[in-house]
N, C-alpha and C positions, 0 to 999 in steps of 0.2 A: 251652757258650754262647760266642757271639762277644763279645769285649770291646768295649764301646761307648766311643768317644772323642769328645770335643767339640772338633773342630778347625774353626777359622774358615777360610772359603774364601780361597785365595790371591788377592790383588789388590793394587792400588796402596795405599800408605799413605794414611791420611786426609788428612794434611798436604799430600801431593802432589796429591790430588784437589782440595782447596780452592784450592791455588795454581794449578792448571791451569784451574779454573773462573774464577778472578779474571782470569787472563790472557786467556781466551776472551772474557769480558765486556768487558774493556778493548779488546780487538782489535775487537770489534763496535761499541763506542762510537766509537772513532777512525774506523772505516769509515763510521759514520753521519754523522759530521761531514763527511767527504769527500763523501758522497753529497748531503747537504743543500747544501753549497757549490757542487757541480757541477750538480746537477739541480733543486735547490729542495726545499722541504718537501713539497709535494703529490706530487711525482714520486718521492720517496724511499719505498722499501718494504723489507720484510724481505729480499726477493730482491735488490734493488740493494745493500743493505748487506752481505749475505752474500757476494755476488760481489766487492765491493770488498775484503772481508776475506780472500778466498780460502777461504771456508768454504761449506758447504752451507746451503741455506735451512733445513733441518731443525735445524741447530745454533742458528741465530738464533731459531727458534720455541721450541726447548727452553729457552733462557736468558731470553727476554723475552716469549714468548707472542704479543704483539701489537706492531704498529708504535707505538702510543701509549705502551706501556711503555718501548720502546726510546728513543723521543724524550724521554720524561721523564728516564730515566737519563742520557741524553746531556746534557741541560740541567743536571742536578745535577752531573755530572762537570765540565762547563765552568765552572760557578760555583765549584766547589771549587778549581779551578786559579786562577781569577780572585781569589778570596778569599785564597788563599795568597800570591799575588803582591803585592797591595797591603798585606797585613799584614807581609810581609817588608820591603817598602819603608819602612814606618813604623819597624820595629824597627832597620833598618840606619841610619836617620837620626839615631839617638841620643835624647837626652832633651829637647832643646830643642823647645818646642811649635811654633814657626814652621817649623823644619826638618822636623818630623814632618808638619805640615799641607801644606807644599809637596811633600813626598815622596808623600803620599797623592794629591794632586791631579795631580802630574806622572806618577804611575804609570799613570793611565788612558790616556795617549798615549805610553807607553814603547814603543820599537821591538820589544821582546820580547813585548809584550802586544797592542799595537794593530797587528795584521797584517791583510792583506786577507782571509785565511781567517777570522780571529776576527770581523772586522767583518761579513762576510757571514753568519756563523752567528748572531751576536747579532741582526742585523736580521731574519733569518728567524724567529727565535723571537718577537721583539717584534711582528712582523706577525701572529702567530697567538695571542698572549697573550689578547686580548680575547675570542676565541671558544673558548679552551681553559682552563677554570678551573684545571687542574693546573699548566699553564705559569705562569699568572698568580700562583698561590699561591707557587710556587718563586721567581719573580722578586721578588715583594713581600717575601718573607722575607729573601732575601740582600741586596737593595737597601736594605731598611730597616736592616739591621745596619751596612752601610757608611755610610749616611747618619747614623746615630746617632754613629758614630765621628767622622765629618767635623764634625758639629755640636758635639760635645764638644771637639774640637781648636780650633774657632772660639771656643768659650766660654773656653778656656784662654788665648787671646790677645786677649780682648775689650778689655783695658785698652790695647791698642795701636791700636784702631780710632779714627780721627780723625773728629770731628764727630758729629752726632746723626742722620745719615741711615741708617747701617747698624747692624744688630744681629747678634749671632753667628748667629742662625737665618737671617736674610736673606742673609748672606754665604755660609753653607753652601748655601742654596737657589740662589744665583747660580752658585757654583762647580759644583754638581751639574748644573745646567741647561746650563752652558757645555760641560762635558766630554761630556754626552749629545749635545749639538748637534754637537760636533766629531766624534764617532763617526759620526753620520749624514752629515755633510759629507764626511768622509774616505772613507766608503763609496760615496756616490752620485757625488761629484765630486772624486775624489782629486787631480786636477790643479789644483784651486782653492786648496787649502791643504795644506801638509805638516805633519808633527809638530813641526818646529822653530818654524814660524809659530804653531802652536797653543799651544806652551809660552810663547812670547813674549806672546801675548794673555792667557793665564792669569796670567803673571807681572806683566804691566802692570796688570791689574785688582787683583791682590793688593797690588802696590806702592802703588796709589792708596788702598786701604783701610787698609794698614799702612805709611804713609810713612816711619816711622823705620826700618823693616826693608827698605826698597825695594832698597838696594844688594845685599844678600845674596840676596834673592829673585830679582832679575834675574840675579845671578851664578850662582845655582844653575840657573836655566833654561838658561843658556848652557853649563853644564858637561856636559850630556848629549851623546851622540854624535848 
């Protein structure tokens, strides 16, 4: 009788397969961003993304199945990078709540984050969110997390608010609305306002709300490149 042996087929180690899959997925997501920025959301397809990534359309279909799935994963990827950026900004600011608050607010218009590419991408997704529930759910989840951190930091410095006009929540709402508005302004009319002017506006508002901390808030705004 012939001796039977249980030999596994020779192939790539599982770890390498997982690593390659992650690399391919990230490659396609980055290409999707380029396609959205260059062509717009509606003109972006699995074919345009695959071409931008230097891969076949079949590879894009294998990993994401549909354009919708790819767009969802691209939005999640972009939010993950955004979340990591503002969280690091807070951590790097130290323990002082005013420093942490200004770091969070100024992070939104930092030159490493507030780029023409990122602004075009964000505005493309915002324009589609109302008609695409999956986009809206992702945006709401991540934006709510950041808003809660912003509001909590405003509560931690509420004793520094002068007068009875502002509350921690209304200060957080104002700052959130201002940075959102600046993103739209910087995207649509970039010659109207630059990041330095935006920081000065944010710092001036915060200096009015927290007058005892005005000097260092304004100084921090000017410390950015």
